[in-house]
N, C-alpha and C positions, 0 to 999 in steps of 0.2 A: 797822558802819562799817569800811571797808578803809583801812589806813594805808599810806603810801608807805614802802618799805624805806629804811633809813638809808644803806645802801651796796649796790652791786651784788653779786650772788652769784658765787662762784667756780664753776668747772666741776663739781667734785664736789658742791657745794651744790645746783646746778641739777639734777644727776642725782638727788640725794636727793628733791627736790621732785617730780620727774617720777615716781619710784617711788611716792611717796605718791599721786599722781594716779591711777596704775594701781590701787593697792590700794583706793582709795576710789571706784572707777568705778561701784559699785552704788548709790551715793547719788544723790538727785536733783541735777541740775546746780546749782541755786541753793545748796543746803547744801554741796555739794562745793567750790564756788567760795569760800565763806566760810571753810571749814576750811583750804583750801590757802593762802588769803591770810594767815590767822593763822599758819600754819606758816612761810611765807616771811618774814613779819615777825619771827618768833622767831629764825629762822636769821640774818637780816640784822642783828639787834641784838646778836648774839654776836660776840666777836672771831673773826677768820678762823682756820680750822683748817688744819693743814698738808696734810691729805689725807682720803681717805674713812675710813680707820680711826679717825682722831682724831674725826671728826664723829660716826660711829656710836657711838664710845665715850662721847660726851657725850649724844647723843639716843636711842641705841638704833637697831636696824635700822628701815627704813621701815615694815615691817609692825607692829613694836612701837609705833612713834610713832603710826601710824594708829589702833591699838587705843586709845591714850590719847585721841586726838582724838574717837573714837567715844564713849568713856566720858564725856568732857566734854560732848559733845552730848546724850548720854542723861541726864545730870544736869540738863539744862534742864527735863526733865519725863519722867515714866515713859512708855515706849512711843513716844517721839518718833521714833526711827529706824523702827520698824515702821509708824507712821503715814505717815512720809515715803515709805517704800517703797510702801505701798498707794496713796498719792496719785500716785506716779510711774507705777505700773501703770495706775491709772485714767486718768491723763492720756494714756498711750500708747494705751489702748483708745479714748479719745475721738478722738485724732488719727487712728488707724487707721480708725475708723468714718466720720469726716469725709472722709478720702481716698477710702474706698470709695464714699461717697455722691457725691462729686464725679466720680469715674470713671464711676459708673453714669449720672449726669446727663449727662455729656459723651457717653457712648455712646448714650443715648436721643436726645439732641439731634442727633447725627450721623445716627442712623437716621431720625429724622423729616425731616431735611434731605434725605437721600438718597431717601426714598420719597415725599416730599410731591408731591401732584398738585393742580392747579388744579381748581376746581369749575366745569365747563363745563355749560351748559344750552342749549336751543334751543327756538324757538317756531314757526319758519317752515319749511315744506318743500313741494316741488312736483317734478313730473316733466314736462318739456316735450319735444316732438318737433319737430326742425327749426326751433327758435326759442329765443330767449334769454328768461329770466324777466323781466328788466327792460324788454324791448321788447314784452311780451305773450306769455303762455305758451300755446302751442298744445298742447292735450292730446288732439288727435285721434289715435286709435289706442292711447291709454293706457287699460287696463282694470283695474279693481280686482279682485284675486283674493285667495284665501287658500291658503297652502301650509303645509308643516310648520313654517316659520319665522314664520307669522302673516300679517297682511294685507300685501299687496304691490301695487305698481303694475306691471302686465305690459305689455311692449312686444314685439311679434312681430319677430323678427330679419330685417331687410332690409338687404343690403349697402349701405354708404354712408349709412345713416340717421344723423342726428346727434341725440343725446339729451342733454338738460341736466337734471341732478339738482341741486336746490337744497336746501341744509340750512343753517338759521340756526345761529349759535353766539354764546354770551355767556359771559364769564368773570366769576366772582364776585370775582376779585382781578386786579390789573393783570399781564398777561403779554405777552410779545412772541412772536407766532406767526411761525416761520421757514419753514413750509411745510406742505402737506397732501397726503397721498396715499391711495390706496385699497388696502385689503387684498384682493388678488385671490383668488377661489376657484380651486381646482385646475383647470387646463386653460382658465381664462377668458382667458388672454392672446391666444388666437387668435380669440376670439368678439368682442371689442371692443378698442378702443384708447382709453386715457385721454389726451386731447390736452392738457388743462391744468385747473388749479383756480384760479379767480379769486375774490378777496374783494371784496364790494360792501358798503361800510358803509351801513346803512339810513339814517343821518342825512343822506346825500347824496341820497336819493331824494325825488322829488316825490310828492304824494298819488297813490295808485294804483300805487305802486312802479314808476314810469316816469321816464324823463328823466335817468338818470345820465349825466354827461358822459364818465366813463371809470371802469373798475374800479380798485380799489386795487392794491397790490403788496406782495409779501413783502420784508422782514419788516414786520409790522403789529402795533402795540401795541393791545390791546383790554382792556377792564375794565368794572367795574360802571357807570362814568360815560360809556362810549362807546356804549352801546346794542348792539343786535344787529347782527352782521355776517353777510351772506349768503355762503355758500361755494357757488360755481357750478362744478359738475363737468361738463366737456364731454367727451362720449364720441362716438366714431364706431364704428358697428357694422360688423364685418367678416364675420360669419356664414360660417364655413367650410362647404364642401360636405357634410361629414359631419354637420352639425348639423340633425337632422330634427325633425319636429313633436313627438316624444316627449322631446326633449332641452331642458333649460333650465338656467340658472345664475342665482343670486340674489346681488346685492350688498347685504350687510348692514351693513357698518361702514366707517369710514375712520380714518386715523391723523392726529393733530395733533402736529406737532413744534413745540415752543415753548421759550422761555428764561425762567426765573424763579428768583429767589433764588440767582443766580450759577451756575446749572447748566442744561445742555441736557436737556430732558425730552421724553417722548413719551407720549401717551395715546390710547386707542381709543374712539371714539364711534360709536354706532349711527346709521344713517340713520333719520330719523323716518318716512320712507316708503321702505322697501326697494324695490329695482328688480329685477324678474324679467325676464330676456331669454329668450324662448322661440323655438325653431326653428319655421319656417313649414312648412305642409303642401305637399309637392311637387306635389300635385294642384292 
C-alpha cells in the first residue's frame, strides 16, 4: 500500500529520490515503484534537513540507501530479485514478440491489399463480321484455325471491315469496372483500329440474346449477383498495303481496369476465342 507523504519534499530531498530512481532502474517497474514510494514516505516523515550533506549523513548516499532497499526486498524471499529480473526479461521478450507479430501481420495485410485481384470468369464468346452480337452475329468469313497460340477465329483482312469480338465477364466479388482496352501486339496499330468497348449486361437481353434497348456504360459495377456482362469489342480493319497473305496478327487478351477495396486495379484476361487477322492474297 502506498502512503501519502506527510509533507512536501524539499529540492535536495527530491534530488535524492531521483537518484534512487536511477539506481533502481534495473528493477521491474512495479517493484521499483513500491520501493521509491517507501523511500519517499521515509524521507517525508523525517524532520526537514538543511541540505544535501545533512540528508546523506542521515540516510547514506543514494546508492547505499538503494542497497538497503534491495536487501529489504530480498528478505521477503530468497531470490526474489533474480526472479523479478527474469520475469522482467520474459515480459520484454513477450512484448517484443507481440510487436514483431503485429508488424508482420500488418505487412502481410498491406501486401494482400496491394496485390489482391478479383476472380474474373467468362462463359460467352463470339466473333462477328459487319454485325453486332445482340442484333444477330454474322460469322460469314470467320474460319476456325489453329496457330501456335491455339484455336483461333480467323478473319481475312479487308479494309473497312467491321469486326465485333464478344467476351463475357463475371466477377466472383463486387467490383466497379472503369474501362476495358486491348493489349495490342507489336505493329498491330496500323492493321486495325479499336473503336470502342461496350458492356451489355446479359440480364437486359431477351431470349436469344437480342433486343437490348442500349448498351451499358462505364463505370459499371458487376458481381456474383449481377450475372454475366458481355464485353463487345468493335474493331475496324485498316489492312495496310504491306500486309500480305503471309502476314497475320493475333489478339490474345484484353485489360480490365476496375476499382475494388479502395484501390484502382488492372488485370489481364484472355479472349475465350482469340482473333487472328490475316492478310489477303493479292491475286
